[in-house]
C-alpha positions as CSV (number, residue, x, y, z in Angstrom):
1,M,146.8,27.5,100.6
2,L,150.0,28.9,102.1
3,I,151.7,26.4,104.4
4,T,154.3,27.8,106.8
5,A,156.6,25.9,109.2
6,D,159.9,26.2,111.1
7,R,161.6,24.6,108.2
8,V,160.9,23.5,104.6
9,I,163.1,20.6,103.3
10,T,162.8,21.3,99.6
11,G,164.9,18.3,98.5
12,P,167.5,16.9,98.3
13,A,167.4,16.7,102.1
14,D,170.3,19.1,102.6
15,Q,168.4,21.9,101.0
16,V,166.5,23.5,103.9
17,I,164.7,26.9,104.2
18,D,164.4,28.0,107.8
19,D,161.0,29.7,108.6
20,G,159.8,28.5,105.2
21,A,156.6,28.3,103.3
22,V,155.1,26.4,100.4
23,L,152.2,27.8,98.3
24,V,149.8,25.2,96.8
25,D,147.2,26.0,94.1
26,A,145.0,23.5,92.2
27,G,147.2,20.5,93.1
28,V,150.5,22.1,92.1
29,I,153.2,23.9,94.0
30,T,153.4,27.5,92.8
31,A,156.0,28.9,95.1
32,V,158.6,27.9,97.7
33,G,160.5,30.4,99.9
34,T,160.6,32.0,103.3
35,A,157.4,32.5,105.2
36,A,158.0,36.3,105.3
37,E,158.3,36.7,101.6
38,L,155.5,34.5,100.5
39,D,153.2,35.7,103.2
40,A,153.7,39.3,101.9
41,S,153.4,38.3,98.3
42,V,150.0,36.5,98.3
43,D,146.5,38.0,98.7
44,A,144.9,38.0,102.1
45,S,142.1,35.8,100.7
46,V,144.6,32.9,100.4
47,S,144.0,30.4,103.3
48,R,147.0,30.0,105.7
49,L,148.1,26.8,107.4
50,R,150.6,27.8,110.1
51,C,152.6,24.8,111.6
52,P,154.9,26.1,114.4
53,G,157.6,23.5,115.4
54,A,157.0,21.5,112.3
55,T,158.7,20.6,109.0
56,V,157.3,20.6,105.5
57,M,158.9,18.1,103.2
58,P,158.3,16.1,100.1
59,G,155.8,13.2,100.5
60,L,157.3,9.8,101.2
61,I,157.6,7.2,98.4
62,D,157.4,3.4,98.8
63,C,158.8,1.7,95.8
64,H,157.8,-1.8,96.7
65,V,154.4,-2.7,98.0
66,H,151.7,-5.4,97.3
67,L,148.3,-3.8,98.0
68,A,146.6,-7.1,97.2
69,F,148.4,-8.9,100.1
70,D,147.1,-8.7,103.7
71,A,150.5,-9.0,105.6
72,G,149.1,-12.1,107.2
73,P,150.7,-15.6,107.4
74,D,149.2,-16.9,104.1
75,P,148.7,-14.0,101.6
76,I,148.7,-16.4,98.7
77,S,145.5,-18.1,99.7
78,E,143.9,-14.8,100.7
79,V,144.6,-13.3,97.2
80,A,143.8,-16.4,95.2
81,Q,140.5,-17.1,96.9
82,A,139.3,-13.5,97.5
83,D,136.2,-12.2,95.8
84,P,137.4,-9.4,93.4
85,G,135.1,-6.8,94.9
86,E,136.1,-7.6,98.5
87,L,139.8,-7.6,97.5
88,A,139.4,-4.3,95.8
89,A,137.9,-2.8,98.9
90,A,140.7,-4.2,101.0
91,M,143.3,-2.7,98.7
92,A,141.6,0.7,98.9
93,G,141.8,0.5,102.7
94,R,145.5,-0.4,102.7
95,A,146.2,2.5,100.3
96,E,144.5,5.0,102.6
97,Q,146.4,3.6,105.5
98,M,149.7,4.3,103.7
99,L,148.5,7.9,102.8
100,D,147.8,8.4,106.5
101,A,151.4,7.4,107.2
102,G,152.7,10.2,104.9
103,V,153.3,8.0,101.8
104,T,152.1,9.9,98.7
105,T,153.4,7.6,96.0
106,V,153.6,3.8,95.9
107,R,154.8,1.4,93.3
108,D,152.7,-1.8,93.5
109,L,154.8,-4.7,92.2
110,G,152.3,-7.5,91.8
111,D,148.6,-7.8,92.1
112,R,145.7,-9.8,90.6
113,D,143.4,-8.8,87.7
114,A,145.0,-5.3,87.5
115,L,143.1,-4.3,90.6
116,A,145.8,-1.7,91.5
117,V,145.2,0.0,88.1
118,R,141.5,0.3,88.9
119,L,142.4,1.7,92.4
120,R,144.8,4.1,90.7
121,T,142.0,5.5,88.6
122,S,139.7,5.9,91.6
123,I,142.3,7.8,93.5
124,E,143.2,10.0,90.5
125,S,139.5,10.8,90.1
126,G,139.1,11.7,93.7
127,T,136.5,9.0,94.5
128,A,139.0,7.2,96.8
129,A,141.7,8.5,99.0
130,G,145.2,7.2,98.6
131,P,148.7,7.8,97.3
132,R,149.6,8.0,93.6
133,I,150.0,4.4,92.4
134,L,152.4,3.0,89.8
135,S,151.3,-0.5,89.1
136,A,153.1,-3.5,87.6
137,T,150.0,-5.6,87.3
138,A,150.9,-9.3,87.0
139,P,154.6,-10.0,87.5
140,L,156.4,-12.2,84.8
141,T,157.4,-15.5,86.4
142,S,158.2,-19.1,85.2
143,R,155.6,-21.8,85.2
144,G,155.0,-22.8,88.7
145,G,157.4,-20.0,89.7
146,H,157.4,-17.3,92.3
147,C,153.9,-15.6,92.6
148,G,152.6,-17.5,89.6
149,F,149.2,-17.3,91.3
150,L,149.0,-13.7,90.2
151,G,148.6,-14.8,86.6
152,G,152.0,-13.9,84.9
153,E,153.4,-17.3,84.2
154,V,155.4,-17.5,81.0
155,T,157.6,-20.1,79.3
156,T,158.5,-19.1,75.7
157,D,159.6,-15.9,74.1
158,D,156.1,-15.5,72.6
159,D,154.6,-16.0,76.1
160,I,156.8,-13.2,77.4
161,R,155.8,-10.8,74.5
162,A,152.1,-11.7,75.0
163,Q,152.2,-11.1,78.8
164,I,153.9,-7.8,78.5
165,A,151.4,-6.7,75.9
166,R,148.6,-7.8,78.2
167,N,150.1,-5.9,81.1
168,A,150.5,-2.8,79.0
169,A,147.0,-3.0,77.7
170,A,145.7,-3.3,81.2
171,G,147.4,0.0,82.1
172,A,150.7,-1.1,83.7
173,D,153.2,1.6,84.5
174,L,156.1,-0.7,84.5
175,I,156.9,-4.5,84.1
176,K,157.9,-6.6,87.1
177,V,160.0,-9.8,86.5
178,M,160.7,-12.5,89.1
179,A,164.2,-13.1,88.0
180,S,164.7,-15.6,90.9
181,G,162.6,-17.6,93.2
182,G,161.1,-16.3,96.5
183,A,160.1,-17.4,99.9
184,L,156.4,-16.8,99.3
185,T,156.3,-19.7,96.8
186,P,158.1,-22.6,98.4
187,S,157.0,-25.0,95.7
188,G,158.8,-23.0,93.0
189,P,162.5,-22.3,92.4
190,R,164.6,-21.5,95.5
191,M,165.4,-17.8,96.3
192,W,168.8,-18.0,94.8
193,E,167.8,-19.9,91.7
194,S,167.3,-18.0,88.4
195,Q,163.9,-18.3,86.7
196,F,164.9,-16.8,83.4
197,T,167.9,-17.0,81.1
198,P,170.0,-14.0,80.4
199,A,168.6,-13.9,76.9
200,Q,165.0,-14.0,78.2
201,L,165.7,-11.1,80.7
202,R,167.1,-9.0,77.8
203,L,164.0,-9.8,75.8
204,I,161.8,-8.7,78.7
205,V,163.7,-5.4,79.0
206,E,163.5,-4.8,75.3
207,E,159.9,-5.7,75.0
208,A,158.9,-3.5,77.9
209,A,160.8,-0.6,76.4
210,R,158.9,-1.2,73.2
211,H,155.7,-0.4,75.2
212,G,157.5,2.6,76.9
213,L,157.9,0.8,80.2
214,G,160.8,0.1,82.5
215,V,161.5,-3.1,84.4
216,A,161.8,-3.9,88.1
217,A,163.5,-7.2,88.9
218,H,163.0,-9.4,91.9
219,A,166.4,-10.9,92.3
220,H,167.8,-12.6,95.3
221,G,170.4,-14.9,93.7
222,T,173.9,-13.5,92.8
223,D,173.6,-14.9,89.2
224,A,170.1,-13.5,88.8
225,I,171.3,-10.0,89.9
226,A,174.2,-10.2,87.4
227,H,171.8,-11.2,84.6
228,C,169.4,-8.4,85.5
229,V,172.1,-5.8,85.5
230,E,173.4,-6.9,82.1
231,A,169.8,-6.9,80.7
232,G,169.4,-3.3,81.8
233,V,166.6,-3.4,84.3
234,R,165.7,-0.1,86.0
235,T,165.7,-1.4,89.6
236,V,166.8,-4.5,91.4
237,E,164.4,-5.6,94.3
238,H,165.8,-7.4,97.3
239,C,169.4,-7.7,95.9
240,S,170.5,-10.1,98.6
241,W,173.3,-11.8,96.7
242,R,172.3,-15.3,97.7
243,T,173.8,-18.6,96.6
244,A,172.8,-22.1,97.7
245,D,175.3,-22.0,100.5
246,S,176.0,-18.5,101.4
247,T,176.1,-14.8,100.4
248,V,178.4,-14.1,97.5
249,Y,178.9,-10.4,96.7
250,D,180.4,-9.3,93.4
251,P,181.9,-5.8,93.3
252,E,182.1,-5.9,89.5
253,I,178.4,-6.4,89.1
254,T,177.9,-3.5,91.6
255,R,180.3,-1.3,89.6
256,R,178.1,-1.9,86.5
257,M,175.0,-1.3,88.5
258,V,176.3,2.2,89.6
259,E,177.7,2.9,86.1
260,N,174.3,2.2,84.5
261,D,172.2,4.0,87.2
262,I,170.4,0.9,88.4
263,A,168.9,1.5,91.8
264,V,168.4,-1.0,94.5
265,C,165.3,-1.5,96.6
266,R,166.4,-3.6,99.6
267,C,162.7,-4.2,100.7
268,V,162.8,-3.9,104.5
269,S,159.7,-3.8,106.6
270,G,159.4,-2.2,110.0
271,N,159.6,-5.7,111.4
272,W,163.3,-5.9,110.6
273,P,164.6,-6.7,114.1
274,L,162.6,-9.9,114.2
275,F,163.7,-10.8,110.6
276,L,167.4,-10.3,111.6
277,E,166.8,-12.5,114.6
278,K,165.4,-15.2,112.5
279,L,168.2,-15.1,110.0
280,G,170.7,-15.7,112.8
281,P,173.9,-13.7,113.6
282,E,176.1,-15.1,110.8
283,R,173.6,-14.5,107.9
284,A,172.4,-11.2,109.4
285,D,175.9,-9.9,109.6
286,A,176.6,-11.0,106.0
287,M,173.4,-9.2,104.8
288,V,174.4,-6.0,106.6
289,E,178.0,-6.1,105.3
290,V,176.8,-6.4,101.7
291,I,174.6,-3.4,102.1
292,R,177.5,-1.5,103.5
293,K,179.7,-2.5,100.6
294,M,177.0,-1.4,98.1
295,R,176.8,1.9,99.8
296,E,180.5,2.4,99.7
297,A,180.5,1.6,96.0
298,G,177.9,4.3,95.3
299,V,174.8,2.3,94.8
300,R,171.6,4.4,94.8
301,F,169.2,2.9,97.4
302,I,165.5,3.6,97.2
303,A,162.8,3.0,99.8
304,G,160.5,0.0,99.9
305,T,158.8,-1.9,102.6
306,D,157.4,-4.9,100.7
307,A,154.2,-4.1,102.5
308,G,151.7,-6.9,102.2
309,V,154.0,-9.9,102.6
310,P,153.8,-11.7,105.9
311,G,154.7,-9.4,108.8
312,A,155.2,-6.3,106.6
313,G,152.3,-4.0,107.5
314,F,151.1,-0.9,105.7
315,G,151.4,1.6,108.5
316,D,155.0,1.6,109.6
317,Y,157.1,3.1,106.8
318,V,159.4,4.7,109.2
319,G,160.5,1.4,110.6
320,M,162.2,0.6,107.3
321,L,164.1,3.9,107.4
322,E,165.3,3.2,110.9
323,F,166.9,0.0,109.6
324,F,169.2,2.0,107.4
325,A,169.9,4.4,110.3
326,S,171.0,1.4,112.4
327,L,173.6,0.7,109.7
328,G,175.1,4.2,109.9
329,F,173.3,5.9,107.0
330,K,173.0,9.6,107.6
331,H,169.5,11.1,107.9
332,T,170.0,13.2,104.8
333,E,170.8,9.9,102.9
334,I,167.7,8.2,104.3
335,L,165.4,11.1,103.5
336,D,166.7,11.2,99.9
337,M,166.2,7.5,99.6
338,A,162.5,8.1,100.6
339,T,162.0,11.0,98.3
340,T,164.3,12.2,95.5
341,N,166.1,8.9,94.9
342,S,162.9,7.0,94.7
343,A,161.2,9.5,92.3
344,R,164.2,9.4,90.1
345,A,164.4,5.6,90.0
346,M,160.7,5.4,89.0
347,G,161.1,7.9,86.3
348,L,159.0,10.5,88.0
349,T,160.0,14.1,87.3
350,D,157.0,15.9,89.0
351,T,157.5,14.7,92.6
352,G,160.2,14.0,95.1
353,V,161.2,17.6,95.7
354,L,159.3,20.8,96.5
355,A,159.6,23.2,93.6
356,P,157.2,25.5,91.6
357,G,155.3,23.6,88.9
358,L,155.6,20.2,90.5
359,R,152.8,18.1,92.1
360,A,151.8,19.2,95.5
361,D,152.9,15.9,97.2
362,L,154.1,17.0,100.6
363,I,153.7,16.2,104.3
364,V,154.0,18.3,107.5
365,V,155.6,16.5,110.5
366,D,155.9,17.6,114.1
367,G,159.6,18.2,114.6
368,N,162.8,17.9,112.5
369,P,163.4,14.6,110.7
370,L,167.0,15.7,109.9
371,T,167.8,15.1,113.6
372,E,165.1,12.5,114.6
373,L,163.5,10.1,112.1
374,D,160.7,9.2,114.6
375,V,159.1,12.6,113.9
376,L,158.0,11.1,110.6
377,R,155.5,9.1,112.6
378,R,154.0,12.4,113.9
379,I,152.3,13.4,110.7
380,Q,150.2,16.5,111.0
381,H,149.1,17.0,107.4
382,V,149.4,15.1,104.1
383,F,148.9,16.6,100.6
384,A,148.7,14.2,97.7
385,A,148.4,16.1,94.5
386,G,147.2,19.0,96.6
387,R,144.4,17.1,98.3
388,P,144.7,17.6,102.0
389,T,144.3,15.1,104.8
390,T,144.8,15.9,108.4
391,N,145.9,13.3,111.1
């Protein structure tokens, strides 16, 4: 199929072909160029999808989701008590909802019974519709710690080795570690409290690497963030620089983060205005100021909605992008965050840009996202590994 539009954003977002076209064959991009040159170069038997007024761009990437959670007020009970078959069906529905929103790749950072791996297999085989899934399976956490109900509780070094081996055997694409506590598990360590020692975090990174896997670290606390950076994780999730009393930002840790190419997934849902309101002006201002400081220091931000936790639905990816726009991020930065930066952070070399030989993960939107992010809600077509869906 030859797809033509007013513009093609090839990626990074400042690379644009006016009156452009993308040729897709057998799930792969085979050519990118102007509509005139590609239309003249392909046989008349090739189907044409003409999209006047539209933009073709790489598919969106969500680096932090929980397909097993229902975004309701008590996801823990829902997941812990759900019948596996019913939960698997619900996860498939949420994945399809994300695909309809233009998300062609997701990173699932914690589920039960490796159900996201099974869903990944179904999507890859074509028996289910959804984005490409990278799954962390059960996150490593302390005994009674954050999200321990997902089955990844560990105490000793041998526990850590065994759990990582189980996750790898189950088909995990990466390892997730709860380096600090979290709000979902009020009975465990507080959000700013570390759940693992620096030596244990180093062991987790080393053991994951032995299985060929990178590590994503849930880390709210300033100390936990520092220990994760020193351990060499690939991404830091949340990265809110919390202490018991306030927000304490450390520019030296940030410098090492940038130096070691560790990306930050700030995990913002489309419900962010309500979240900031609940934080209160002082804490909200502190959170925003820290994000701006990290941006100025050169931190590579990646896109993640934390979809599935209370209030974070699966259908409003764009709301998260609009949060960064409200902080003064340029549209090109934001689109790169949602595509090229996220692909790079996840170690994916076959998506995130539109180029010959790469997966045909792309979307067609009505309008120009370089001038108006809201057009990303006006999805006309989605191609995930070349499989088309039309909204």
